[in-house]
C-alpha positions, 0 to 999 in steps of 0.5 A, a space after each residue: 403754193 396753195 393750201 387744202 385741207 386734208 385729215 383735219 390738216 392744212 396741207 401745202 400742195 405745190 402746182 404749176 400752170 401757165 400764164 400771159 403777160 398782158 401789159 408792161 407794169 407786170 399784169 398777167 392773165 391765167 386760169 382761176 383753177 391755177 392761181 385763184 386760191 394760191 397762197 404763194 405764186 413764183 413765175 418764171 419767165 421766158 429768160 429763165 428768171 424767177 419773180 414772186 407775183 401777188 394775186 390782183 383778182 379771180 373769177 370762177 365763172 369765166 376761170 380767169 385770174 389776174 396776177 401781178 409781177 413784183 417788178 421791183 426783183 427783176 434784174 434786168 432793166 428793160 421792159 417785160 415783153 407783153 402779148 396783145 390781144 386780138 379779135 377772138 370773134 374773128 374765129 372760124 372753123 379751120 382757122 390755125 392756132 397755136 397753144 402755148 405754155 408750160 406743161 408740168 412747169 419744166 418747159 415751154 411748148 408750143 403746139 399747133 392746131 385748128 379751131 374745131 368749133 369756136 363757141 363750144 358748149 359743155 352740158 353741165 358745166 366743168 369741175 376742175 380742182 373741186 370747183 365749178 368753173 367757167 360757168 359763162 364760157 363758150 368755149 373755143 375747141 381746138 385740136 392744138 395738143 393741150 398737157 397737164 400745166 399748159 392750162 392759162 397759157 395763150 392760144 394765139 393766132 398765126 400773126 402772134 395775137 392772143 385769141 384765147 386762154 387755154 383751159 383744159 383739154 377733153 376728148 382730144 380737143 382742147 377748150 379755150 377762154 375767147 379772148 375777148 371775153 378774157 380781156 373784159 374780165 381781166 381789165 374789170 379785174 385790174 380796175 375794180 378787183 373784181 367783176 360785176 355783172 348784171 342780173 334780172 333781181 329775181 330769186 326763185 324758191 
């Protein structure tokens, strides 16, 4: 649930997206445009259980957000299932991949395709939910079908490792944030709550 101003009033809007659990202590990686402005987060796990979550931090420049499950609400006593990262730099044109997510927030979905470009650039950037996002990303372009609501779900290699975080579909292609970039950004958010980047110290006027 997020809030948006409309007609001079704050409106509460319900939206949905996807994510993937990356640590046993309940950290989930998703997109900034999915979870970065949320006021309330409810996660439905693969077994149907629903657990509230909190936003840990978000980075619009890479369109990555990290949230954390409130594991004390979990009915089961065992650990949550966790996905592991692979090496997205190893992807080549023609590499088979699986796009996973929850289209429309109503079901789980897996589609299969191949990588068509491991370093796709979008001239002019990308606008999602009224924000410029992914300005620092060279996307993994693939033809596994991306449905509305799949944003934030993992792009997975055939050996079961995360190689990307799906972000957008365009011109019949899916665009995913490379897994190596997503993991680096998520690690900083988990450790520091924000992402620090170098700059050259010059301002143009």
